[in-house]
FIKOL-39773 format. One line per 3 residues: number of its first residue (from 1); their letters; for each residue x, y, z of N, C-alpha, C. Coordinates in steps of 0.05 Angstrom, whole numbers. Example, Ala and Ser with C-alpha at 12.3 -4.5 7.8 and 13.67 -1.06 7.14 Angstrom:
2
1 = as = 264 -114 156 246 -90 156 264 -66 156 ~ 257 -45 142 273 -21 143 258 1 157
***
This chain:
392
1 = mkt = 2080 1854 1665 2105 1850 1680 2103 1860 1708 ~ 2092 1885 1711 2089 1897 1738 2072 1879 1756 ~ 2050 1868 1744 2032 1851 1760 2047 1827 1770
4 = fvk = 2063 1815 1752 2078 1791 1759 2097 1796 1782 ~ 2111 1819 1781 2130 1826 1802 2116 1830 1828 ~ 2092 1842 1827 2077 1846 1852 2068 1820 1864
7 = ilt = 2060 1801 1847 2052 1775 1857 2075 1761 1870 ~ 2099 1762 1857 2122 1749 1868 2130 1762 1895 ~ 2130 1788 1895 2138 1802 1920 2119 1795 1943
10 = fcl = 2093 1795 1936 2073 1789 1957 2077 1761 1968 ~ 2082 1742 1951 2086 1714 1960 2111 1712 1978 ~ 2132 1725 1970 2157 1724 1985 2153 1738 2013
13 = lls = 2139 1760 2013 2135 1775 2038 2118 1759 2057 ~ 2097 1746 2048 2080 1732 2066 2092 1705 2075 ~ 2108 1692 2058 2121 1667 2065 2100 1646 2074
16 = fav = 2079 1643 2057 2058 1625 2065 2068 1596 2067 ~ 2056 1581 2085 2063 1553 2087 2054 1537 2062 ~ 2033 1546 2049 2023 1533 2025 2034 1548 2001
19 = gca = 2044 1534 1981 2056 1546 1958 2037 1562 1942 ~ 2047 1580 1925 2030 1598 1910 2012 1583 1890 ~ 2020 1560 1882 2005 1546 1861 1986 1525 1873
22 = spp = 1983 1523 1899 1967 1502 1912 1937 1508 1907 ~ 1921 1486 1903 1892 1490 1900 1880 1495 1928 ~ 1856 1507 1929 1844 1513 1955 1837 1488 1970
25 = ppe = 1843 1486 1996 1836 1462 2011 1807 1464 2021 ~ 1795 1442 2027 1767 1443 2038 1766 1459 2063 ~ 1785 1455 2081 1786 1471 2105 1813 1485 2107
28 = pat = 1814 1511 2109 1840 1525 2109 1856 1517 2134 ~ 1882 1512 2129 1900 1505 2151 1904 1529 2169 ~ 1909 1523 2195 1914 1544 2214 1944 1547 2218
31 = tea = 1954 1571 2215 1982 1577 2219 1985 1596 2242 ~ 1997 1588 2264 2001 1606 2287 2024 1624 2282 ~ 2020 1650 2284 2041 1669 2281 2059 1669 2306
34 = pnp = 2084 1676 2303 2101 1677 2327 2091 1698 2346 ~ 2099 1695 2372 2089 1714 2392 2100 1742 2386 ~ 2084 1763 2389 2093 1790 2384 2113 1798 2405
37 = peq = 2129 1818 2400 2149 1827 2420 2135 1839 2444 ~ 2149 1839 2466 2138 1852 2490 2137 1882 2486 ~ 2113 1893 2484 2110 1921 2478 2083 1931 2487
40 = pta = 2081 1947 2508 2055 1957 2517 2043 1975 2496 ~ 2017 1975 2494 2004 1993 2475 2007 2022 2484 ~ 2010 2028 2509 2013 2055 2518 2019 2055 2548
43 = pee = 2034 2074 2558 2037 2077 2587 2010 2083 2600 ~ 2009 2079 2626 1983 2084 2640 1976 2114 2638 ~ 1996 2131 2639 1990 2160 2637 2012 2173 2619
46 = qdw = 2004 2190 2601 2022 2202 2582 2024 2232 2587 ~ 2047 2243 2586 2052 2271 2590 2052 2284 2562 ~ 2029 2294 2554 2027 2304 2526 2041 2330 2522
49 = aai = 2044 2346 2543 2059 2371 2540 2088 2364 2534 ~ 2099 2344 2548 2127 2336 2543 2130 2323 2516 ~ 2110 2307 2508 2111 2294 2481 2111 2314 2459
52 = eaa = 2093 2334 2462 2092 2355 2442 2117 2372 2441 ~ 2129 2378 2464 2154 2393 2464 2176 2378 2450 ~ 2177 2351 2455 2197 2335 2442 2192 2333 2412
55 = aiq = 2166 2332 2405 2159 2330 2376 2167 2356 2361 ~ 2165 2378 2374 2173 2403 2362 2203 2403 2357 ~ 2218 2392 2376 2247 2389 2372 2253 2371 2348
58 = egk = 2237 2350 2345 2241 2332 2322 2234 2345 2296 ~ 2215 2363 2296 2210 2380 2273 2190 2369 2252 ~ 2187 2343 2250 2168 2333 2230 2161 2304 2237
61 = vvv = 2141 2295 2222 2132 2267 2224 2126 2257 2195 ~ 2134 2233 2189 2130 2222 2162 2110 2200 2164 ~ 2087 2203 2149 2065 2184 2151 2061 2171 2123
64 = yas = 2060 2145 2123 2054 2130 2098 2024 2122 2100 ~ 2008 2133 2083 1979 2130 2085 1968 2117 2060 ~ 1947 2101 2063 1934 2088 2040 1909 2104 2033
67 = ssr = 1911 2130 2032 1889 2148 2025 1899 2174 2015 ~ 1886 2183 1993 1894 2209 1982 1885 2232 2000 ~ 1867 2226 2018 1857 2247 2036 1877 2256 2057
70 = ied = 1900 2243 2058 1922 2253 2075 1929 2281 2068 ~ 1925 2289 2043 1932 2316 2034 1913 2336 2049 ~ 1888 2330 2052 1870 2347 2066 1877 2348 2096
73 = qie = 1886 2326 2107 1894 2325 2135 1918 2342 2140 ~ 1937 2343 2121 1961 2359 2125 1954 2388 2130 ~ 1934 2398 2115 1926 2426 2118 1915 2431 2146
76 = iws = 1899 2412 2156 1888 2414 2183 1910 2413 2204 ~ 1928 2394 2201 1950 2391 2220 1967 2416 2222 ~ 1973 2429 2199 1990 2452 2199 1978 2475 2215
79 = gvy = 1951 2476 2217 1938 2496 2233 1940 2491 2263 ~ 1942 2465 2270 1943 2457 2298 1972 2456 2308 ~ 1990 2446 2291 2018 2443 2299 2036 2456 2278
82 = pni = 2036 2483 2277 2052 2497 2256 2082 2492 2258 ~ 2092 2484 2281 2120 2480 2285 2130 2452 2279 ~ 2111 2435 2270 2118 2407 2264 2108 2401 2235
85 = tle = 2125 2394 2218 2117 2388 2190 2106 2360 2188 ~ 2082 2358 2176 2071 2332 2170 2076 2325 2141 ~ 2093 2305 2137 2099 2295 2110 2081 2270 2106
88 = gyd = 2059 2273 2092 2041 2251 2088 2042 2242 2060 ~ 2045 2216 2056 2047 2205 2029 2025 2184 2024 ~ 2009 2190 2003 1989 2170 1994 2004 2151 1976
91 = mgd = 2005 2125 1984 2022 2107 1969 2011 2078 1972 ~ 2017 2062 1952 2011 2034 1953 2035 2019 1964 ~ 2031 1993 1969 2052 1976 1979 2066 1987 2004
94 = ial = 2050 1998 2022 2062 2010 2047 2076 1988 2063 ~ 2064 1965 2065 2077 1943 2080 2105 1937 2069 ~ 2106 1934 2043 2132 1927 2031 2152 1950 2035
97 = kmv = 2144 1975 2032 2161 1998 2036 2172 1998 2064 ~ 2155 1995 2084 2164 1997 2112 2181 1973 2120 ~ 2175 1950 2110 2192 1927 2116 2220 1930 2103
100 = eeq = 2221 1940 2079 2247 1944 2066 2263 1965 2082 ~ 2251 1985 2092 2265 2005 2108 2276 1992 2134 ~ 2260 1975 2146 2269 1962 2170 2293 1943 2164
103 = nag = 2290 1928 2143 2311 1909 2136 2337 1923 2128 ~ 2335 1947 2116 2358 1962 2108 2370 1978 2131 ~ 2356 1980 2153 2365 1997 2175 2364 2027 2168
106 = nvi = 2346 2034 2150 2344 2062 2141 2315 2070 2143 ~ 2305 2074 2167 2277 2080 2172 2271 2109 2165 ~ 2252 2113 2147 2244 2140 2139 2215 2146 2148
109 = gdv = 2197 2127 2143 2170 2130 2151 2166 2125 2181 ~ 2153 2143 2194 2148 2141 2223 2122 2125 2229 ~ 2101 2130 2213 2074 2121 2220 2063 2103 2198
112 = wfn = 2053 2081 2206 2037 2063 2190 2008 2072 2192 ~ 1996 2082 2170 1968 2091 2169 1955 2076 2146 ~ 1948 2051 2151 1944 2032 2129 1926 2009 2139
115 = seg = 1914 1996 2120 1898 1971 2125 1918 1948 2125 ~ 1915 1930 2107 1934 1907 2104 1939 1893 2131 ~ 1918 1889 2146 1921 1876 2172 1932 1848 2170
118 = ell = 1928 1835 2147 1939 1808 2144 1969 1808 2145 ~ 1982 1828 2134 2011 1830 2136 2020 1841 2163 ~ 2005 1860 2173 2012 1872 2199 2013 1851 2220
121 = fge = 1991 1834 2222 1990 1815 2244 2003 1788 2236 ~ 2005 1782 2211 2017 1757 2203 2048 1757 2202 ~ 2059 1781 2196 2088 1782 2192 2101 1805 2207
124 = iyp = 2091 1829 2204 2106 1853 2211 2106 1859 2241 ~ 2083 1858 2254 2082 1862 2283 2096 1840 2298 ~ 2093 1814 2291 2108 1794 2305 2138 1797 2304
127 = kgq = 2148 1810 2283 2177 1814 2281 2185 1840 2294 ~ 2166 1855 2305 2173 1880 2319 2180 1903 2301 ~ 2171 1902 2276 2178 1923 2256 2158 1946 2257
130 = ilp = 2133 1941 2263 2113 1962 2268 2101 1956 2295 ~ 2100 1977 2312 2091 1973 2340 2066 1990 2346 ~ 2049 1980 2364 2025 1995 2371 2031 2018 2390
133 = fvp = 2015 2039 2387 2015 2061 2407 1986 2071 2409 ~ 1976 2072 2433 1948 2081 2438 1949 2104 2457 ~ 1939 2128 2449 1937 2150 2468 1920 2142 2492
136 = def = 1929 2149 2516 1915 2140 2540 1886 2149 2541 ~ 1880 2173 2531 1853 2184 2533 1833 2169 2515 ~ 1843 2153 2496 1825 2139 2478 1826 2108 2483
139 = adv = 1841 2100 2502 1844 2071 2507 1817 2057 2512 ~ 1799 2071 2525 1773 2059 2532 1752 2060 2510 ~ 1758 2074 2489 1738 2077 2467 1749 2066 2441
142 = lpl = 1769 2049 2442 1780 2035 2419 1778 2005 2423 ~ 1772 1989 2402 1769 1960 2405 1796 1946 2407 ~ 1808 1947 2431 1834 1936 2436 1832 1909 2449
145 = see = 1852 1892 2443 1853 1866 2456 1882 1857 2455 ~ 1888 1835 2469 1915 1825 2468 1923 1817 2439 ~ 1904 1807 2424 1909 1799 2396 1910 1823 2378
148 = qpf = 1896 1845 2385 1893 1868 2368 1899 1893 2385 ~ 1925 1901 2388 1932 1923 2405 1935 1950 2391 ~ 1929 1951 2365 1933 1975 2349 1908 1993 2350
151 = aiq = 1914 2019 2349 1892 2039 2347 1880 2037 2319 ~ 1853 2036 2318 1839 2036 2293 1829 2064 2287 ~ 1838 2075 2265 1829 2102 2258 1801 2102 2245
154 = ryg = 1796 2082 2228 1770 2081 2215 1764 2054 2204 ~ 1739 2049 2198 1729 2026 2183 1719 2036 2156 ~ 1722 2020 2136 1712 2026 2110 1700 2001 2097
157 = gdv = 1696 2002 2072 1685 1978 2059 1687 1979 2028 ~ 1687 1956 2016 1685 1953 1987 1657 1943 1982 ~ 1642 1956 1964 1614 1950 1961 1607 1948 1931
160 = wgy = 1585 1935 1926 1573 1935 1899 1560 1962 1894 ~ 1565 1974 1871 1553 2000 1865 1543 2001 1837 ~ 1527 2022 1831 1515 2025 1805 1512 2055 1798
163 = nie = 1504 2061 1774 1500 2088 1765 1471 2097 1771 ~ 1469 2116 1789 1442 2124 1798 1427 2140 1777 ~ 1441 2153 1758 1427 2167 1737 1413 2147 1718
166 = qnp = 1426 2126 1711 1415 2106 1693 1396 2087 1707 ~ 1397 2086 1733 1380 2067 1748 1367 2082 1771 ~ 1348 2100 1765 1336 2117 1786 1319 2101 1806
169 = dgc = 1312 2076 1799 1295 2060 1817 1312 2043 1836 ~ 1338 2044 1833 1355 2029 1851 1373 2010 1836 ~ 1389 1995 1851 1409 1977 1840 1396 1957 1821
172 = pvt = 1407 1953 1797 1395 1934 1778 1400 1905 1784 ~ 1417 1900 1804 1424 1872 1812 1416 1868 1841 ~ 1403 1846 1847 1394 1841 1874 1408 1817 1887
175 = nww = 1424 1803 1872 1437 1778 1883 1464 1775 1869 ~ 1485 1769 1885 1512 1766 1873 1513 1746 1850 ~ 1496 1725 1852 1498 1705 1831 1488 1715 1804
178 = qlv = 1472 1736 1804 1464 1748 1779 1488 1759 1763 ~ 1510 1764 1777 1534 1774 1764 1550 1753 1750 ~ 1543 1727 1755 1558 1706 1743 1541 1686 1727
181 = dgt = 1514 1688 1729 1497 1669 1715 1486 1679 1689 ~ 1494 1702 1680 1485 1713 1655 1462 1733 1657 ~ 1450 1735 1682 1428 1754 1686 1437 1782 1680
184 = wdn = 1461 1789 1690 1473 1815 1685 1493 1812 1663 ~ 1488 1824 1640 1506 1820 1617 1520 1846 1608 ~ 1521 1865 1627 1536 1890 1622 1563 1888 1636
187 = kiy = 1579 1909 1633 1606 1909 1645 1605 1911 1675 ~ 1626 1899 1687 1630 1901 1716 1658 1911 1720 ~ 1660 1934 1733 1686 1947 1737 1696 1941 1766
190 = led = 1721 1935 1768 1733 1931 1794 1763 1935 1793 ~ 1775 1940 1816 1804 1943 1817 1816 1915 1814 ~ 1838 1914 1800 1851 1889 1794 1859 1875 1819
193 = pla = 1850 1850 1824 1857 1836 1849 1886 1830 1851 ~ 1901 1832 1829 1929 1826 1830 1947 1851 1832 ~ 1934 1874 1832 1949 1899 1831 1963 1905 1858
196 = ead = 1949 1901 1880 1960 1906 1906 1951 1884 1925 ~ 1967 1881 1946 1963 1858 1964 1936 1858 1977 ~ 1925 1882 1984 1900 1883 1999 1875 1879 1981
199 = kva = 1878 1879 1955 1855 1877 1937 1842 1849 1938 ~ 1858 1829 1946 1847 1802 1947 1831 1797 1972 ~ 1832 1816 1991 1818 1812 2017 1788 1808 2013
202 = fyv = 1776 1822 1993 1748 1819 1988 1741 1790 1982 ~ 1757 1776 1966 1751 1749 1958 1755 1729 1981 ~ 1776 1733 1996 1781 1715 2019 1759 1719 2040
205 = tti = 1751 1743 2045 1729 1748 2063 1703 1734 2054 ~ 1699 1734 2028 1675 1721 2017 1676 1691 2023 ~ 1700 1679 2022 1703 1650 2028 1694 1643 2056
208 = ahg = 1697 1662 2075 1689 1657 2102 1658 1656 2105 ~ 1644 1663 2084 1615 1664 2085 1602 1645 2064 ~ 1613 1621 2063 1603 1602 2044 1574 1594 2048
211 = dem = 1565 1593 2073 1537 1585 2078 1518 1606 2067 ~ 1524 1632 2071 1507 1653 2061 1507 1653 2031 ~ 1530 1648 2019 1532 1647 1989 1515 1623 1979
214 = aea = 1515 1601 1994 1499 1578 1985 1469 1585 1986 ~ 1461 1599 2007 1433 1607 2010 1425 1626 1987 ~ 1443 1645 1981 1438 1663 1959 1436 1649 1932
217 = yla = 1452 1628 1928 1451 1612 1904 1423 1599 1901 ~ 1414 1587 1923 1388 1574 1923 1366 1593 1917 ~ 1368 1617 1929 1347 1637 1924 1347 1647 1895
220 = qeg = 1370 1648 1883 1371 1658 1855 1366 1637 1835 ~ 1378 1613 1839 1377 1592 1818 1356 1571 1823 ~ 1345 1570 1848 1325 1550 1853 1336 1522 1856
223 = aew = 1362 1519 1861 1375 1493 1863 1399 1496 1882 ~ 1410 1474 1891 1433 1474 1908 1458 1482 1892 ~ 1476 1496 1905 1500 1505 1890 1517 1482 1880
226 = ttd = 1515 1459 1893 1531 1436 1884 1521 1424 1858 ~ 1498 1433 1848 1489 1424 1821 1500 1441 1799 ~ 1514 1462 1805 1524 1481 1784 1545 1466 1767
229 = ady = 1546 1473 1741 1564 1461 1722 1593 1465 1729 ~ 1599 1487 1744 1627 1493 1751 1635 1482 1778 ~ 1617 1468 1791 1623 1456 1817 1643 1433 1813
232 = gdd = 1662 1431 1832 1682 1410 1830 1699 1409 1855 ~ 1721 1393 1854 1739 1390 1876 1752 1416 1884 ~ 1754 1435 1865 1767 1460 1871 1748 1481 1883
235 = tpn = 1723 1473 1888 1704 1492 1900 1692 1480 1925 ~ 1707 1480 1947 1698 1467 1972 1674 1481 1985 ~ 1669 1506 1979 1644 1518 1988 1633 1536 1966
238 = asw = 1609 1547 1971 1596 1563 1950 1611 1588 1943 ~ 1626 1598 1961 1642 1623 1956 1664 1617 1936 ~ 1677 1594 1938 1698 1587 1919 1685 1584 1891
241 = lwi = 1661 1573 1890 1647 1570 1864 1641 1598 1853 ~ 1632 1617 1869 1626 1643 1859 1651 1657 1848 ~ 1673 1655 1863 1698 1667 1854 1707 1655 1827
244 = kkf = 1704 1629 1825 1711 1615 1800 1695 1626 1777 ~ 1669 1628 1780 1652 1638 1759 1656 1668 1753 ~ 1661 1683 1775 1665 1711 1772 1691 1717 1756
247 = akn = 1712 1702 1762 1737 1706 1748 1735 1700 1718 ~ 1717 1682 1712 1713 1674 1684 1694 1694 1668 ~ 1681 1712 1683 1661 1729 1670 1674 1747 1649
250 = pnl = 1666 1745 1624 1679 1761 1603 1672 1791 1605 ~ 1653 1798 1623 1645 1826 1626 1663 1842 1645 ~ 1681 1828 1659 1698 1841 1678 1717 1861 1665
253 = vlm = 1720 1884 1677 1739 1904 1667 1756 1912 1692 ~ 1781 1904 1691 1799 1909 1713 1812 1936 1710 ~ 1812 1951 1732 1821 1979 1732 1844 1982 1752
256 = pgg = 1862 2002 1747 1884 2006 1765 1877 2017 1793 ~ 1854 2031 1795 1847 2042 1821 1818 2050 1822 ~ 1809 2058 1846 1781 2065 1850 1772 2089 1835
259 = dev = 1789 2109 1831 1781 2132 1816 1775 2125 1787 ~ 1790 2107 1776 1785 2098 1748 1759 2082 1746 ~ 1753 2067 1767 1728 2052 1768 1704 2071 1767
262 = iea = 1705 2092 1784 1683 2111 1785 1681 2126 1759 ~ 1703 2134 1747 1702 2149 1722 1689 2132 1700 ~ 1694 2106 1700 1684 2089 1679 1654 2084 1681
265 = mas = 1644 2082 1706 1616 2074 1708 1597 2094 1722 ~ 1608 2116 1733 1591 2134 1748 1596 2163 1741 ~ 1608 2168 1718 1610 2196 1709 1583 2208 1703
268 = lgm = 1579 2233 1708 1554 2246 1703 1548 2247 1673 ~ 1522 2243 1666 1513 2246 1638 1522 2224 1619 ~ 1528 2201 1629 1536 2179 1612 1513 2170 1594
271 = tep = 1519 2165 1569 1498 2156 1550 1501 2126 1544 ~ 1525 2116 1545 1529 2087 1541 1522 2072 1567 ~ 1514 2047 1566 1507 2032 1590 1530 2034 1610
274 = agm = 1524 2041 1635 1545 2047 1654 1558 2023 1667 ~ 1544 2001 1670 1556 1978 1683 1553 1980 1713 ~ 1565 1960 1726 1565 1957 1756 1594 1961 1765
277 = amt = 1597 1961 1792 1624 1964 1802 1626 1951 1830 ~ 1650 1942 1836 1658 1935 1863 1681 1954 1870 ~ 1676 1972 1889 1696 1992 1896 1691 2003 1924
280 = sys = 1707 2022 1932 1706 2033 1959 1679 2047 1964 ~ 1667 2040 1987 1642 2052 1995 1645 2083 1997 ~ 1668 2092 2005 1672 2121 2010 1670 2137 1985
283 = kir = 1671 2125 1961 1668 2140 1936 1641 2154 1935 ~ 1622 2145 1951 1596 2157 1951 1597 2186 1960 ~ 1619 2194 1973 1622 2222 1982 1622 2240 1958
286 = dtv = 1632 2231 1935 1632 2248 1911 1604 2250 1899 ~ 1587 2230 1904 1559 2232 1896 1545 2254 1912 ~ 1551 2254 1938 1539 2274 1955 1547 2303 1946
289 = kge = 1571 2306 1936 1581 2331 1926 1569 2338 1899 ~ 1555 2319 1886 1544 2324 1860 1563 2321 1837 ~ 1586 2307 1843 1607 2304 1823 1605 2278 1807
292 = vaf = 1593 2257 1818 1590 2232 1804 1562 2220 1810 ~ 1556 2198 1797 1530 2185 1800 1532 2157 1811 ~ 1548 2154 1832 1553 2128 1844 1534 2123 1867
295 = gac = 1522 2099 1867 1504 2092 1889 1511 2064 1899 ~ 1508 2058 1925 1513 2032 1936 1488 2014 1932 ~ 1493 1989 1927 1471 1969 1922 1460 1959 1948
298 = ngi = 1448 1977 1964 1436 1969 1989 1415 1948 1985 ~ 1416 1927 2001 1396 1906 1999 1405 1883 1982 ~ 1427 1885 1967 1436 1863 1951 1443 1839 1968
301 = epa = 1436 1815 1960 1442 1791 1975 1466 1776 1964 ~ 1483 1765 1982 1478 1762 2011 1489 1784 2028 ~ 1504 1804 2016 1516 1826 2032 1522 1849 2013
304 = lgt = 1523 1873 2024 1530 1896 2009 1559 1895 2000 ~ 1576 1884 2016 1605 1881 2010 1620 1872 2034 ~ 1645 1880 2035 1662 1872 2058 1674 1897 2070
307 = sgv = 1681 1895 2096 1692 1919 2110 1722 1915 2114 ~ 1735 1938 2116 1764 1938 2121 1770 1955 2145 ~ 1794 1953 2156 1802 1968 2179 1828 1982 2173
310 = tfl = 1830 2008 2181 1855 2023 2177 1868 2027 2205 ~ 1892 2016 2207 1906 2016 2233 1927 2038 2233 ~ 1934 2046 2258 1956 2065 2263 1977 2051 2279
313 = gia = 2002 2054 2270 2025 2042 2285 2050 2059 2280 ~ 2070 2054 2297 2095 2068 2295 2117 2049 2287 ~ 2134 2058 2268 2156 2041 2259 2176 2038 2281
316 = nna = 2187 2014 2284 2209 2009 2302 2232 2027 2295 ~ 2244 2040 2314 2266 2059 2309 2257 2082 2292 ~ 2233 2091 2295 2223 2114 2280 2241 2138 2286
319 = php = 2248 2154 2266 2266 2177 2270 2252 2200 2285 ~ 2225 2200 2285 2211 2221 2299 2189 2209 2317 ~ 2197 2194 2338 2178 2179 2354 2157 2195 2369
322 = naa = 2165 2219 2379 2146 2235 2394 2126 2248 2375 ~ 2136 2257 2352 2117 2268 2332 2099 2247 2322 ~ 2108 2221 2320 2091 2199 2312 2069 2195 2332
325 = kly = 2075 2196 2358 2055 2193 2379 2035 2216 2377 ~ 2045 2240 2373 2027 2263 2371 2008 2260 2347 ~ 2019 2250 2325 2003 2246 2301 1981 2226 2305
328 = irf = 1987 2204 2318 1967 2183 2323 1944 2194 2340 ~ 1952 2209 2360 1931 2222 2377 1914 2240 2360 ~ 1927 2257 2343 1912 2276 2326 1894 2261 2307
331 = alt = 1903 2240 2295 1888 2225 2275 1863 2212 2287 ~ 1862 2209 2313 1839 2197 2326 1819 2218 2336 ~ 1827 2243 2335 1808 2264 2343 1788 2270 2321
334 = eeg = 1766 2284 2329 1747 2291 2309 1759 2310 2288 ~ 1776 2327 2296 1789 2346 2278 1808 2331 2259 ~ 1823 2312 2269 1842 2297 2253 1830 2278 2234
337 = rep = 1806 2268 2241 1793 2249 2223 1773 2262 2204 ~ 1771 2288 2205 1751 2302 2189 1752 2294 2159 ~ 1775 2291 2146 1775 2283 2118 1761 2256 2112
340 = wnv = 1759 2240 2133 1746 2213 2130 1719 2212 2143 ~ 1708 2235 2152 1682 2236 2164 1661 2238 2142 ~ 1659 2217 2125 1642 2217 2102 1627 2190 2101
343 = lgn = 1605 2190 2085 1591 2165 2081 1611 2144 2069 ~ 1610 2120 2080 1628 2099 2071 1651 2094 2090 ~ 1655 2112 2109 1675 2109 2130 1662 2112 2157
346 = wpg = 1672 2097 2176 1662 2098 2204 1686 2101 2222 ~ 1683 2117 2244 1705 2122 2262 1712 2096 2278 ~ 1739 2093 2283 1747 2071 2300 1739 2074 2329
349 = rtd = 1737 2099 2338 1729 2104 2366 1699 2098 2369 ~ 1693 2084 2390 1665 2076 2395 1648 2099 2406 ~ 1661 2121 2415 1645 2143 2426 1639 2164 2405
352 = laa = 1646 2160 2380 1640 2179 2358 1618 2168 2341 ~ 1600 2185 2331 1578 2177 2315 1586 2171 2286 ~ 1570 2155 2272 1575 2151 2244 1570 2177 2229
355 = peg = 1582 2180 2205 1577 2205 2190 1547 2209 2185 ~ 1539 2234 2181 1511 2241 2177 1500 2225 2153 ~ 1477 2212 2158 1464 2197 2137 1473 2168 2135
358 = app = 1492 2160 2150 1502 2133 2149 1489 2116 2172 ~ 1484 2090 2167 1475 2073 2188 1497 2067 2207 ~ 1491 2058 2231 1513 2048 2249 1529 2026 2234
361 = fse = 1554 2025 2240 1572 2006 2226 1561 1978 2227 ~ 1550 1970 2250 1540 1943 2254 1516 1937 2237 ~ 1503 1958 2226 1479 1954 2209 1484 1960 2180
364 = agl = 1510 1962 2172 1516 1970 2144 1515 1948 2124 ~ 1512 1923 2134 1510 1900 2115 1537 1892 2103 ~ 1559 1896 2118 1586 1890 2108 1597 1866 2124
367 = wpe = 1609 1847 2109 1623 1825 2122 1651 1835 2131 ~ 1657 1831 2157 1683 1841 2167 1706 1823 2157 ~ 1729 1836 2151 1752 1821 2142 1763 1805 2165
370 = dhk = 1773 1781 2159 1786 1763 2178 1816 1764 2170 ~ 1832 1779 2184 1860 1783 2175 1876 1758 2176 ~ 1870 1741 2196 1884 1715 2198 1878 1698 2173
373 = liy = 1853 1697 2166 1845 1681 2142 1857 1692 2117 ~ 1858 1719 2115 1870 1731 2091 1899 1724 2090 ~ 1913 1725 2113 1941 1717 2113 1946 1689 2104
376 = ela = 1928 1671 2112 1931 1643 2105 1924 1636 2076 ~ 1904 1650 2065 1893 1641 2040 1898 1660 2016 ~ 1909 1684 2022 1911 1704 2000 1925 1693 1976
379 = sqv = 1948 1680 1980 1963 1671 1957 1948 1650 1941 ~ 1934 1632 1955 1919 1612 1941 1896 1624 1925 ~ 1882 1643 1937 1860 1656 1923 1869 1671 1899
382 = rdf = 1892 1684 1901 1903 1699 1878 1909 1679 1855 ~ 1921 1657 1861 1927 1637 1840 1901 1625 1829 ~ 1882 1620 1846 1856 1609 1837 1843 1629 1818
385 = wvl = 1845 1655 1824 1834 1675 1807 1848 1674 1780 ~ 1874 1674 1780 1889 1674 1755 1883 1650 1737 ~ 1882 1627 1749 1877 1603 1734 1849 1604 1720
388 = nal = 1829 1614 1734 1803 1615 1723 1799 1639 1704 ~ 1813 1660 1709 1811 1683 1692 1824 1677 1665 ~ 1845 1661 1665 1858 1653 1640 1842 1633 1624
391 = gd = 1824 1619 1637 1807 1599 1623 1820 1572 1621 ~ 1806 1553 1610 1815 1526 1607 1838 1524 1587
***
């Protein structure tokens, strides 16, 4: 029942031009979002002493974050700004929560610290409900443009992973198609694509790489992807075919979150076959600590996984606007981003190095998310998944 409600809410929020039950088109239609409100990303020069003084008068800042590590950041913040309380909440459905607050005229959350760029750029920013703010000192080291005016706190990724204790020689799978052609007959753990709006981003991003998926099919199966038994009018490129076959895989185990995925397949000392996983790359930080046995499938074809972006923005009519500005500045500093300075995360600022032991982001083997495409196709992909997961 909860899953159904989330699907319905997601469809209503996005207001896609194509209905939720529509089959995937050969070429996705382009939907132009309305022009965003007139709002500069930042003044040419900011008086941070005045901003901080005003923030102290406000007394606190409320941040809605899509990361449990906000708790670690609160401790750091309190040492830097003891006179301003940081109320940070790790929560799902941040977009829905902040939109509801805007519509009700009862704004509680000051800061958007979240991915879900498809909703941010497709609906929320064009309506002026979440607005960009960029500290002037970082304007030259953030990837800003007219189309993308928000500060990026970090990049992350969802990747294929395995149990390194049971597979000391490396990932047991070398090609995505092995996960759907019977080569891999053990369990595959992943977060439920229907549980939250952003979980479908992985599948939509894959659709944008149909040519690479076709090449990987040929390398694995020795034939063109169009010869596959599941090929049809509903699979306009090789990625649609892979999603169709993946949804049908009886070995899939859908989990409520990434922590549950890791516990199921990467706990230390497992004796039963551990299985594979698709989950957050940053979970490897717990492997570094010696707490789990999760490893990324580096070298798997055609890609290790997909990358996501975590944006920072301020709610329209935020009750603590100066504290919100101060928080965004803090979150972009080395001190403020310390909880995310781990393998599997990369800083949004171009002048900061990748975490120790990590390759440069451009060499990580991750397909970048296309937020516009996710906005256009998410509903269709979710329905496509459901139809194939339920079977004929």
